Biopython code that builds the backbone (N, CA, C, O; Angstrom):
import numpy as np
from Bio.PDB.StructureBuilder import StructureBuilder

atoms = [
    (1, "UNK", "N", (0.849, -1.186, 0.000)),
    (1, "UNK", "CA", (0.000, 0.000, 0.000)),
    (1, "UNK", "C", (0.889, 1.242, 0.000)),
    (1, "UNK", "O", (1.789, 1.377, 0.828)),
    (2, "UNK", "N", (0.626, 2.129, -0.925)),
    (2, "UNK", "CA", (1.328, 3.414, -0.954)),
    (2, "UNK", "C", (0.970, 4.168, 0.320)),
    (2, "UNK", "O", (-0.202, 4.296, 0.672)),
    (3, "UNK", "N", (1.979, 4.657, 0.992)),
    (3, "UNK", "CA", (1.765, 5.301, 2.283)),
    (3, "UNK", "C", (0.827, 6.505, 2.174)),
    (3, "UNK", "O", (-0.243, 6.524, 2.783)),
    (4, "UNK", "N", (1.222, 7.473, 1.421)),
    (4, "UNK", "CA", (0.438, 8.691, 1.231)),
    (4, "UNK", "C", (0.466, 8.992, -0.259)),
    (4, "UNK", "O", (1.527, 9.261, -0.822)),
    (5, "UNK", "N", (-0.700, 8.949, -0.898)),
    (5, "UNK", "CA", (-0.741, 9.032, -2.355)),
    (5, "UNK", "C", (-1.094, 10.408, -2.901)),
    (5, "UNK", "O", (-0.910, 10.663, -4.092)),
    (6, "UNK", "N", (-1.606, 11.313, -2.038)),
    (6, "UNK", "CA", (-1.990, 12.635, -2.539)),
    (6, "UNK", "C", (-2.066, 13.643, -1.386)),
    (6, "UNK", "O", (-1.902, 13.298, -0.216)),
    (7, "UNK", "N", (-2.317, 14.873, -1.754)),
    (7, "UNK", "CA", (-2.338, 15.964, -0.774)),
    (7, "UNK", "C", (-3.436, 15.774, 0.274)),
    (7, "UNK", "O", (-3.231, 16.074, 1.450)),
    (8, "UNK", "N", (-4.604, 15.275, -0.153)),
    (8, "UNK", "CA", (-5.700, 15.053, 0.805)),
    (8, "UNK", "C", (-5.299, 14.025, 1.863)),
    (8, "UNK", "O", (-5.571, 14.209, 3.049)),
    (9, "UNK", "N", (-4.660, 12.954, 1.432)),
    (9, "UNK", "CA", (-4.220, 11.937, 2.381)),
    (9, "UNK", "C", (-3.140, 12.487, 3.315)),
    (9, "UNK", "O", (-3.110, 12.155, 4.500)),
    (10, "UNK", "N", (-2.270, 13.314, 2.785)),
    (10, "UNK", "CA", (-1.241, 13.962, 3.611)),
    (10, "UNK", "C", (-1.917, 14.780, 4.709)),
    (10, "UNK", "O", (-1.525, 14.718, 5.875)),
    (11, "UNK", "N", (-2.936, 15.546, 4.323)),
    (11, "UNK", "CA", (-3.629, 16.391, 5.287)),
    (11, "UNK", "C", (-4.366, 15.553, 6.322)),
    (11, "UNK", "O", (-4.389, 15.907, 7.501)),
    (12, "UNK", "N", (-4.972, 14.441, 5.895)),
    (12, "UNK", "CA", (-5.650, 13.556, 6.846)),
    (12, "UNK", "C", (-4.647, 13.020, 7.867)),
    (12, "UNK", "O", (-4.936, 13.004, 9.064)),
    (13, "UNK", "N", (-3.481, 12.585, 7.412)),
    (13, "UNK", "CA", (-2.459, 12.076, 8.333)),
    (13, "UNK", "C", (-2.032, 13.164, 9.321)),
    (13, "UNK", "O", (-1.910, 12.909, 10.519)),
    (14, "UNK", "N", (-1.812, 14.341, 8.825)),
    (14, "UNK", "CA", (-1.430, 15.462, 9.679)),
    (14, "UNK", "C", (-2.519, 15.751, 10.716)),
    (14, "UNK", "O", (-2.225, 15.951, 11.894)),
    (15, "UNK", "N", (-3.757, 15.772, 10.276)),
    (15, "UNK", "CA", (-4.864, 16.069, 11.193)),
    (15, "UNK", "C", (-5.074, 14.938, 12.209)),
    (15, "UNK", "O", (-5.370, 15.207, 13.373)),
    (16, "UNK", "N", (-4.927, 13.695, 11.788)),
    (16, "UNK", "CA", (-5.045, 12.584, 12.737)),
    (16, "UNK", "C", (-3.956, 12.680, 13.799)),
    (16, "UNK", "O", (-4.204, 12.450, 14.983)),
    (17, "UNK", "N", (-2.752, 13.021, 13.361)),
    (17, "UNK", "CA", (-1.644, 13.163, 14.299)),
    (17, "UNK", "C", (-1.969, 14.229, 15.351)),
    (17, "UNK", "O", (-1.811, 13.991, 16.548)),
    (18, "UNK", "N", (-2.418, 15.388, 14.908)),
    (18, "UNK", "CA", (-2.724, 16.483, 15.839)),
    (18, "UNK", "C", (-3.904, 16.115, 16.740)),
    (18, "UNK", "O", (-3.875, 16.369, 17.944)),
    (19, "UNK", "N", (-4.940, 15.516, 16.151)),
    (19, "UNK", "CA", (-6.120, 15.150, 16.946)),
    (19, "UNK", "C", (-5.771, 14.131, 18.023)),
    (19, "UNK", "O", (-6.393, 14.110, 19.086)),
    (20, "UNK", "N", (-4.794, 13.300, 17.757)),
    (20, "UNK", "CA", (-4.429, 12.227, 18.676)),
    (20, "UNK", "C", (-3.377, 12.644, 19.714)),
    (20, "UNK", "O", (-2.922, 11.803, 20.489)),
    (21, "UNK", "N", (-2.991, 13.899, 19.742)),
    (21, "UNK", "CA", (-1.953, 14.341, 20.679)),
    (21, "UNK", "C", (-2.301, 14.017, 22.129)),
    (21, "UNK", "O", (-1.416, 13.717, 22.930)),
    (22, "UNK", "N", (-3.571, 14.078, 22.461)),
    (22, "UNK", "CA", (-3.980, 13.779, 23.837)),
    (22, "UNK", "C", (-4.322, 12.301, 24.020)),
    (22, "UNK", "O", (-4.849, 11.902, 25.059)),
    (23, "UNK", "N", (-4.021, 11.498, 23.010)),
    (23, "UNK", "CA", (-4.224, 10.060, 23.120)),
    (23, "UNK", "C", (-5.569, 9.563, 22.642)),
    (23, "UNK", "O", (-5.817, 8.357, 22.645)),
    (24, "UNK", "N", (-6.448, 10.469, 22.230)),
    (24, "UNK", "CA", (-7.775, 10.055, 21.781)),
    (24, "UNK", "C", (-8.291, 11.043, 20.734)),
    (24, "UNK", "O", (-8.254, 12.256, 20.936)),
    (25, "UNK", "N", (-8.768, 10.507, 19.624)),
    (25, "UNK", "CA", (-9.385, 11.340, 18.594)),
    (25, "UNK", "C", (-10.870, 11.451, 18.942)),
    (25, "UNK", "O", (-11.607, 10.466, 18.902)),
    (26, "UNK", "N", (-11.290, 12.662, 19.282)),
    (26, "UNK", "CA", (-12.659, 12.901, 19.728)),
    (26, "UNK", "C", (-13.614, 13.047, 18.529)),
    (26, "UNK", "O", (-13.185, 13.396, 17.430)),
    (27, "UNK", "N", (-14.896, 12.782, 18.748)),
    (27, "UNK", "CA", (-15.877, 12.905, 17.653)),
    (27, "UNK", "C", (-15.880, 14.284, 16.984)),
    (27, "UNK", "O", (-16.014, 14.374, 15.764)),
    (28, "UNK", "N", (-15.736, 15.348, 17.761)),
    (28, "UNK", "CA", (-15.695, 16.700, 17.177)),
    (28, "UNK", "C", (-14.491, 16.851, 16.253)),
    (28, "UNK", "O", (-14.575, 17.478, 15.197)),
    (29, "UNK", "N", (-13.384, 16.273, 16.665)),
    (29, "UNK", "CA", (-12.173, 16.343, 15.846)),
    (29, "UNK", "C", (-12.341, 15.515, 14.572)),
    (29, "UNK", "O", (-11.926, 15.944, 13.495)),
    (30, "UNK", "N", (-12.940, 14.346, 14.690)),
    (30, "UNK", "CA", (-13.152, 13.511, 13.503)),
    (30, "UNK", "C", (-14.111, 14.199, 12.532)),
    (30, "UNK", "O", (-13.962, 14.063, 11.318)),
    (31, "UNK", "N", (-15.078, 14.926, 13.046)),
    (31, "UNK", "CA", (-15.995, 15.677, 12.170)),
    (31, "UNK", "C", (-15.242, 16.703, 11.334)),
    (31, "UNK", "O", (-15.512, 16.863, 10.143)),
    (32, "UNK", "N", (-14.296, 17.396, 11.961)),
    (32, "UNK", "CA", (-13.499, 18.390, 11.229)),
    (32, "UNK", "C", (-12.648, 17.687, 10.167)),
    (32, "UNK", "O", (-12.528, 18.173, 9.043)),
    (33, "UNK", "N", (-12.066, 16.553, 10.524)),
    (33, "UNK", "CA", (-11.251, 15.811, 9.555)),
    (33, "UNK", "C", (-12.110, 15.380, 8.371)),
    (33, "UNK", "O", (-11.677, 15.481, 7.223)),
    (34, "UNK", "N", (-13.309, 14.906, 8.638)),
    (34, "UNK", "CA", (-14.197, 14.458, 7.559)),
    (34, "UNK", "C", (-14.694, 15.615, 6.695)),
    (34, "UNK", "O", (-15.026, 15.415, 5.526)),
    (35, "UNK", "N", (-14.749, 16.816, 7.256)),
    (35, "UNK", "CA", (-15.113, 17.997, 6.451)),
    (35, "UNK", "C", (-14.056, 18.285, 5.394)),
    (35, "UNK", "O", (-14.356, 18.843, 4.339)),
    (36, "UNK", "N", (-12.817, 17.900, 5.684)),
    (36, "UNK", "CA", (-11.689, 18.244, 4.819)),
    (36, "UNK", "C", (-11.288, 17.119, 3.879)),
    (36, "UNK", "O", (-10.366, 17.280, 3.080)),
    (37, "UNK", "N", (-11.974, 15.972, 3.966)),
    (37, "UNK", "CA", (-11.561, 14.833, 3.168)),
    (37, "UNK", "C", (-12.747, 13.914, 2.903)),
    (37, "UNK", "O", (-13.865, 14.171, 3.351)),
    (38, "UNK", "N", (-12.485, 12.853, 2.177)),
    (38, "UNK", "CA", (-13.520, 11.861, 1.920)),
    (38, "UNK", "C", (-13.438, 10.764, 2.976)),
    (38, "UNK", "O", (-12.368, 10.512, 3.529)),
    (39, "UNK", "N", (-14.555, 10.117, 3.256)),
    (39, "UNK", "CA", (-14.504, 8.997, 4.203)),
    (39, "UNK", "C", (-13.510, 7.911, 3.772)),
    (39, "UNK", "O", (-12.836, 7.320, 4.615)),
    (40, "UNK", "N", (-13.419, 7.652, 2.478)),
    (40, "UNK", "CA", (-12.483, 6.633, 1.987)),
    (40, "UNK", "C", (-11.042, 6.999, 2.305)),
    (40, "UNK", "O", (-10.261, 6.144, 2.722)),
    (41, "UNK", "N", (-10.680, 8.276, 2.110)),
    (41, "UNK", "CA", (-9.318, 8.712, 2.448)),
    (41, "UNK", "C", (-9.058, 8.575, 3.946)),
    (41, "UNK", "O", (-7.980, 8.148, 4.359)),
    (42, "UNK", "N", (-10.054, 8.939, 4.756)),
    (42, "UNK", "CA", (-9.883, 8.859, 6.202)),
    (42, "UNK", "C", (-9.685, 7.399, 6.634)),
    (42, "UNK", "O", (-8.818, 7.104, 7.456)),
    (43, "UNK", "N", (-10.493, 6.490, 6.077)),
    (43, "UNK", "CA", (-10.352, 5.075, 6.424)),
    (43, "UNK", "C", (-8.971, 4.562, 6.024)),
    (43, "UNK", "O", (-8.298, 3.897, 6.811)),
    (44, "UNK", "N", (-8.553, 4.873, 4.799)),
    (44, "UNK", "CA", (-7.242, 4.413, 4.317)),
    (44, "UNK", "C", (-6.109, 4.939, 5.194)),
    (44, "UNK", "O", (-5.243, 4.181, 5.631)),
    (45, "UNK", "N", (-6.127, 6.237, 5.442)),
    (45, "UNK", "CA", (-5.028, 6.845, 6.193)),
    (45, "UNK", "C", (-5.070, 6.428, 7.664)),
    (45, "UNK", "O", (-4.025, 6.275, 8.296)),
    (46, "UNK", "N", (-6.253, 6.248, 8.200)),
    (46, "UNK", "CA", (-6.340, 5.834, 9.602)),
    (46, "UNK", "C", (-5.758, 4.434, 9.792)),
    (46, "UNK", "O", (-5.139, 4.155, 10.819)),
    (47, "UNK", "N", (-5.954, 3.553, 8.810)),
    (47, "UNK", "CA", (-5.338, 2.220, 8.889)),
    (47, "UNK", "C", (-3.822, 2.351, 8.966)),
    (47, "UNK", "O", (-3.174, 1.689, 9.777)),
    (48, "UNK", "N", (-3.264, 3.206, 8.121)),
    (48, "UNK", "CA", (-1.819, 3.452, 8.143)),
    (48, "UNK", "C", (-1.407, 4.070, 9.478)),
    (48, "UNK", "O", (-0.451, 3.622, 10.111)),
    (49, "UNK", "N", (-2.130, 5.095, 9.893)),
    (49, "UNK", "CA", (-1.870, 5.814, 11.136)),
    (49, "UNK", "C", (-1.798, 4.848, 12.324)),
    (49, "UNK", "O", (-0.926, 4.972, 13.184)),
    (50, "UNK", "N", (-2.722, 3.891, 12.358)),
    (50, "UNK", "CA", (-2.797, 2.951, 13.474)),
    (50, "UNK", "C", (-1.624, 1.976, 13.527)),
    (50, "UNK", "O", (-1.427, 1.300, 14.537)),
    (51, "UNK", "N", (-0.847, 1.899, 12.452)),
    (51, "UNK", "CA", (0.315, 0.998, 12.429)),
    (51, "UNK", "C", (1.618, 1.718, 12.762)),
    (51, "UNK", "O", (2.673, 1.089, 12.847)),
    (52, "UNK", "N", (1.547, 3.043, 12.952)),
    (52, "UNK", "CA", (2.758, 3.843, 13.118)),
    (52, "UNK", "C", (2.810, 4.487, 14.497)),
    (52, "UNK", "O", (1.778, 4.721, 15.126)),
    (53, "UNK", "N", (4.034, 4.773, 14.961)),
    (53, "UNK", "CA", (4.183, 5.560, 16.182)),
    (53, "UNK", "C", (4.390, 7.028, 15.800)),
    (53, "UNK", "O", (4.519, 7.357, 14.621)),
    (54, "UNK", "N", (4.421, 7.893, 16.791)),
    (54, "UNK", "CA", (4.534, 9.335, 16.518)),
    (54, "UNK", "C", (5.765, 9.676, 15.687)),
    (54, "UNK", "O", (5.696, 10.472, 14.751)),
    (55, "UNK", "N", (6.885, 9.066, 16.043)),
    (55, "UNK", "CA", (8.123, 9.348, 15.323)),
    (55, "UNK", "C", (8.013, 8.971, 13.839)),
    (55, "UNK", "O", (8.452, 9.720, 12.967)),
    (56, "UNK", "N", (7.429, 7.817, 13.569)),
    (56, "UNK", "CA", (7.262, 7.378, 12.184)),
    (56, "UNK", "C", (6.313, 8.288, 11.414)),
    (56, "UNK", "O", (6.537, 8.577, 10.239)),
    (57, "UNK", "N", (5.256, 8.736, 12.078)),
    (57, "UNK", "CA", (4.302, 9.641, 11.433)),
    (57, "UNK", "C", (4.984, 10.953, 11.087)),
    (57, "UNK", "O", (4.855, 11.444, 9.966)),
    (58, "UNK", "N", (5.711, 11.527, 12.047)),
    (58, "UNK", "CA", (6.402, 12.794, 11.789)),
    (58, "UNK", "C", (7.437, 12.643, 10.683)),
    (58, "UNK", "O", (7.600, 13.543, 9.859)),
    (59, "UNK", "N", (8.134, 11.518, 10.658)),
    (59, "UNK", "CA", (9.117, 11.278, 9.601)),
    (59, "UNK", "C", (8.429, 11.213, 8.234)),
    (59, "UNK", "O", (8.922, 11.795, 7.268)),
    (60, "UNK", "N", (7.305, 10.515, 8.146)),
    (60, "UNK", "CA", (6.576, 10.419, 6.885)),
    (60, "UNK", "C", (6.060, 11.789, 6.451)),
    (60, "UNK", "O", (6.143, 12.137, 5.273)),
    (61, "UNK", "N", (5.533, 12.564, 7.390)),
    (61, "UNK", "CA", (5.053, 13.917, 7.063)),
    (61, "UNK", "C", (6.205, 14.767, 6.525)),
    (61, "UNK", "O", (6.041, 15.504, 5.553)),
    (62, "UNK", "N", (7.347, 14.660, 7.153)),
    (62, "UNK", "CA", (8.509, 15.426, 6.707)),
    (62, "UNK", "C", (8.960, 14.979, 5.314)),
    (62, "UNK", "O", (9.261, 15.812, 4.459)),
    (63, "UNK", "N", (9.007, 13.661, 5.091)),
    (63, "UNK", "CA", (9.448, 13.133, 3.792)),
    (63, "UNK", "C", (8.524, 13.556, 2.643)),
    (63, "UNK", "O", (8.988, 13.824, 1.535)),
    (64, "UNK", "N", (7.231, 13.614, 2.911)),
    (64, "UNK", "CA", (6.256, 13.919, 1.854)),
    (64, "UNK", "C", (5.944, 15.411, 1.718)),
    (64, "UNK", "O", (5.215, 15.827, 0.818)),
    (65, "UNK", "N", (6.504, 16.198, 2.618)),
    (65, "UNK", "CA", (6.202, 17.633, 2.636)),
    (65, "UNK", "C", (6.461, 18.308, 1.290)),
    (65, "UNK", "O", (5.637, 19.099, 0.830)),
    (66, "UNK", "N", (7.582, 18.009, 0.660)),
    (66, "UNK", "CA", (7.915, 18.664, -0.610)),
    (66, "UNK", "C", (6.874, 18.415, -1.691)),
    (66, "UNK", "O", (6.657, 19.261, -2.558)),
    (67, "UNK", "N", (6.234, 17.259, -1.639)),
    (67, "UNK", "CA", (5.227, 16.924, -2.647)),
    (67, "UNK", "C", (3.914, 17.670, -2.444)),
    (67, "UNK", "O", (3.238, 18.024, -3.410)),
    (68, "UNK", "N", (3.555, 17.908, -1.181)),
    (68, "UNK", "CA", (2.209, 18.398, -0.889)),
    (68, "UNK", "C", (2.141, 19.784, -0.260)),
    (68, "UNK", "O", (1.059, 20.362, -0.158)),
    (69, "UNK", "N", (3.266, 20.317, 0.158)),
    (69, "UNK", "CA", (3.305, 21.686, 0.687)),
    (69, "UNK", "C", (4.266, 22.446, -0.214)),
    (69, "UNK", "O", (5.447, 22.594, 0.097)),
    (70, "UNK", "N", (3.743, 22.919, -1.324)),
    (70, "UNK", "CA", (4.598, 23.478, -2.376)),
    (70, "UNK", "C", (4.925, 24.956, -2.194)),
    (70, "UNK", "O", (5.939, 25.439, -2.698)),
    (71, "UNK", "N", (4.059, 25.680, -1.467)),
    (71, "UNK", "CA", (4.301, 27.111, -1.302)),
    (71, "UNK", "C", (3.643, 27.602, -0.012)),
    (71, "UNK", "O", (3.020, 26.829, 0.716)),
    (72, "UNK", "N", (3.792, 28.889, 0.252)),
    (72, "UNK", "CA", (3.253, 29.455, 1.488)),
    (72, "UNK", "C", (1.733, 29.357, 1.524)),
    (72, "UNK", "O", (1.152, 29.221, 2.601)),
    (73, "UNK", "N", (1.089, 29.423, 0.386)),
    (73, "UNK", "CA", (-0.367, 29.303, 0.334)),
    (73, "UNK", "C", (-0.811, 27.928, 0.829)),
    (73, "UNK", "O", (-1.740, 27.829, 1.631)),
    (74, "UNK", "N", (-0.153, 26.863, 0.354)),
    (74, "UNK", "CA", (-0.455, 25.511, 0.835)),
    (74, "UNK", "C", (-0.268, 25.426, 2.348)),
    (74, "UNK", "O", (-1.101, 24.868, 3.062)),
    (75, "UNK", "N", (0.839, 25.989, 2.818)),
    (75, "UNK", "CA", (1.152, 25.960, 4.243)),
    (75, "UNK", "C", (0.068, 26.673, 5.051)),
    (75, "UNK", "O", (-0.378, 26.159, 6.077)),
    (76, "UNK", "N", (-0.353, 27.839, 4.601)),
    (76, "UNK", "CA", (-1.349, 28.605, 5.351)),
    (76, "UNK", "C", (-2.700, 27.901, 5.386)),
    (76, "UNK", "O", (-3.388, 27.932, 6.406)),
    (77, "UNK", "N", (-3.086, 27.267, 4.280)),
    (77, "UNK", "CA", (-4.345, 26.515, 4.248)),
    (77, "UNK", "C", (-4.276, 25.352, 5.238)),
    (77, "UNK", "O", (-5.221, 25.117, 5.991)),
    (78, "UNK", "N", (-3.170, 24.635, 5.234)),
    (78, "UNK", "CA", (-3.009, 23.505, 6.153)),
    (78, "UNK", "C", (-3.029, 23.965, 7.610)),
    (78, "UNK", "O", (-3.673, 23.341, 8.454)),
    (79, "UNK", "N", (-2.334, 25.041, 7.898)),
    (79, "UNK", "CA", (-2.307, 25.537, 9.278)),
    (79, "UNK", "C", (-3.690, 26.021, 9.721)),
    (79, "UNK", "O", (-4.062, 25.838, 10.880)),
    (80, "UNK", "N", (-4.453, 26.633, 8.816)),
    (80, "UNK", "CA", (-5.813, 27.064, 9.147)),
    (80, "UNK", "C", (-6.689, 25.850, 9.462)),
    (80, "UNK", "O", (-7.492, 25.880, 10.395)),
    (81, "UNK", "N", (-6.528, 24.791, 8.683)),
    (81, "UNK", "CA", (-7.296, 23.569, 8.943)),
    (81, "UNK", "C", (-6.903, 22.953, 10.284)),
    (81, "UNK", "O", (-7.758, 22.452, 11.014)),
    (82, "UNK", "N", (-5.621, 22.989, 10.606)),
    (82, "UNK", "CA", (-5.156, 22.457, 11.889)),
    (82, "UNK", "C", (-5.703, 23.302, 13.041)),
    (82, "UNK", "O", (-6.112, 22.759, 14.067)),
    (83, "UNK", "N", (-5.713, 24.618, 12.877)),
    (83, "UNK", "CA", (-6.280, 25.480, 13.927)),
    (83, "UNK", "C", (-7.745, 25.130, 14.164)),
    (83, "UNK", "O", (-8.190, 25.053, 15.309)),
    (84, "UNK", "N", (-8.500, 24.918, 13.076)),
    (84, "UNK", "CA", (-9.911, 24.556, 13.198)),
    (84, "UNK", "C", (-10.047, 23.228, 13.941)),
    (84, "UNK", "O", (-10.937, 23.065, 14.776)),
    (85, "UNK", "N", (-9.181, 22.306, 13.639)),
    (85, "UNK", "CA", (-9.188, 21.008, 14.309)),
    (85, "UNK", "C", (-8.896, 21.171, 15.803)),
    (85, "UNK", "O", (-9.588, 20.596, 16.643)),
    (86, "UNK", "N", (-7.888, 21.942, 16.119)),
    (86, "UNK", "CA", (-7.511, 22.163, 17.522)),
    (86, "UNK", "C", (-8.655, 22.817, 18.292)),
    (86, "UNK", "O", (-8.877, 22.508, 19.463)),
    (87, "UNK", "N", (-9.367, 23.703, 17.647)),
    (87, "UNK", "CA", (-10.467, 24.406, 18.308)),
    (87, "UNK", "C", (-11.750, 23.569, 18.370)),
    (87, "UNK", "O", (-12.713, 23.983, 19.016)),
    (88, "UNK", "N", (-11.785, 22.414, 17.721)),
    (88, "UNK", "CA", (-12.999, 21.601, 17.637)),
    (88, "UNK", "C", (-13.511, 21.157, 19.001)),
    (88, "UNK", "O", (-14.721, 21.115, 19.225)),
    (89, "UNK", "N", (-12.606, 20.828, 19.908)),
    (89, "UNK", "CA", (-13.056, 20.371, 21.226)),
    (89, "UNK", "C", (-13.120, 21.518, 22.234)),
    (89, "UNK", "O", (-13.326, 21.296, 23.427)),
    (90, "UNK", "N", (-12.944, 22.735, 21.746)),
    (90, "UNK", "CA", (-13.092, 23.958, 22.526)),
    (90, "UNK", "C", (-12.097, 24.088, 23.678)),
    (90, "UNK", "O", (-12.256, 24.937, 24.555)),
    (91, "UNK", "N", (-11.085, 23.249, 23.667)),
    (91, "UNK", "CA", (-10.044, 23.330, 24.692)),
    (91, "UNK", "C", (-8.699, 23.315, 23.982)),
    (91, "UNK", "O", (-8.311, 22.317, 23.374)),
    (92, "UNK", "N", (-8.005, 24.425, 24.069)),
    (92, "UNK", "CA", (-6.679, 24.489, 23.452)),
    (92, "UNK", "C", (-5.657, 24.398, 24.575)),
    (92, "UNK", "O", (-5.479, 25.324, 25.366)),
    (93, "UNK", "N", (-4.996, 23.253, 24.615)),
    (93, "UNK", "CA", (-4.023, 23.008, 25.668)),
    (93, "UNK", "C", (-2.637, 23.471, 25.281)),
    (93, "UNK", "O", (-2.384, 23.888, 24.151)),
    (94, "UNK", "N", (-1.757, 23.387, 26.246)),
    (94, "UNK", "CA", (-0.377, 23.807, 26.021)),
    (94, "UNK", "C", (0.281, 22.962, 24.930)),
    (94, "UNK", "O", (1.039, 23.485, 24.113)),
    (95, "UNK", "N", (-0.009, 21.649, 24.914)),
    (95, "UNK", "CA", (0.583, 20.774, 23.914)),
    (95, "UNK", "C", (0.095, 21.143, 22.514)),
    (95, "UNK", "O", (0.872, 21.131, 21.560)),
    (96, "UNK", "N", (-1.180, 21.467, 22.395)),
    (96, "UNK", "CA", (-1.715, 21.840, 21.084)),
    (96, "UNK", "C", (-1.105, 23.154, 20.601)),
    (96, "UNK", "O", (-0.784, 23.297, 19.421)),
    (97, "UNK", "N", (-0.948, 24.107, 21.509)),
    (97, "UNK", "CA", (-0.321, 25.377, 21.150)),
    (97, "UNK", "C", (1.119, 25.150, 20.707)),
    (97, "UNK", "O", (1.576, 25.724, 19.718)),
    (98, "UNK", "N", (1.823, 24.311, 21.449)),
    (98, "UNK", "CA", (3.207, 23.992, 21.118)),
    (98, "UNK", "C", (3.296, 23.313, 19.749)),
    (98, "UNK", "O", (4.129, 23.682, 18.921)),
    (99, "UNK", "N", (2.443, 22.330, 19.518)),
    (99, "UNK", "CA", (2.533, 21.574, 18.268)),
    (99, "UNK", "C", (2.177, 22.451, 17.076)),
    (99, "UNK", "O", (2.737, 22.272, 15.994)),
    (100, "UNK", "N", (1.268, 23.384, 17.251)),
    (100, "UNK", "CA", (0.940, 24.299, 16.163)),
    (100, "UNK", "C", (2.167, 25.118, 15.781)),
    (100, "UNK", "O", (2.429, 25.322, 14.596)),
    (101, "UNK", "N", (2.905, 25.579, 16.754)),
    (101, "UNK", "CA", (4.141, 26.312, 16.492)),
    (101, "UNK", "C", (5.173, 25.426, 15.793)),
    (101, "UNK", "O", (5.859, 25.867, 14.870)),
    (102, "UNK", "N", (5.275, 24.188, 16.234)),
    (102, "UNK", "CA", (6.208, 23.247, 15.611)),
    (102, "UNK", "C", (5.809, 22.954, 14.167)),
    (102, "UNK", "O", (6.666, 22.869, 13.287)),
    (103, "UNK", "N", (4.525, 22.801, 13.929)),
    (103, "UNK", "CA", (4.059, 22.530, 12.569)),
    (103, "UNK", "C", (4.321, 23.720, 11.633)),
    (103, "UNK", "O", (4.647, 23.543, 10.459)),
    (104, "UNK", "N", (4.173, 24.921, 12.172)),
    (104, "UNK", "CA", (4.489, 26.107, 11.378)),
    (104, "UNK", "C", (5.941, 26.063, 10.910)),
    (104, "UNK", "O", (6.247, 26.437, 9.778)),
    (105, "UNK", "N", (6.833, 25.604, 11.788)),
    (105, "UNK", "CA", (8.246, 25.472, 11.439)),
    (105, "UNK", "C", (8.474, 24.329, 10.431)),
    (105, "UNK", "O", (9.220, 24.474, 9.462)),
    (106, "UNK", "N", (7.815, 23.200, 10.689)),
    (106, "UNK", "CA", (8.027, 22.024, 9.854)),
    (106, "UNK", "C", (7.486, 22.207, 8.436)),
    (106, "UNK", "O", (8.142, 21.850, 7.457)),
    (107, "UNK", "N", (6.289, 22.765, 8.344)),
    (107, "UNK", "CA", (5.669, 22.928, 7.030)),
    (107, "UNK", "C", (6.335, 24.065, 6.292)),
    (107, "UNK", "O", (5.961, 24.370, 5.160)),
]
sb = StructureBuilder()
sb.init_structure("model")
sb.init_model(0)
sb.init_chain("A")
sb.init_seg("    ")
for serial, (resi, resn, name, xyz) in enumerate(atoms, 1):
    if name == "N":
        sb.init_residue(resn, " ", resi, " ")
    sb.init_atom(name, np.array(xyz, "f"), 0.0, 1.0, " ", f" {name:<3s}", serial, name[0])
structure = sb.get_structure()
């Protein structure tokens, strides 16, 4: 299975990673992810996500970044989607704030 085949799948992986920072992907967070992708992409990427640890996920995101984050516009759209995801459960914790800053650097 190709790990990440397109930009939508890349974004789903990124959003699953952020949603799972507290150890659980909440229904509100999954709703935001589904707004940004197709159910088929979410199912495919979640299967991959469930086989990887955080380090492997971050490595894959970094490796595929050049393919799917081509310019500042792509980066800003992705960060806006991540902010919406973080705000979905109405609680923005220190870890979420930190990871958003890290993602800004990484992307």
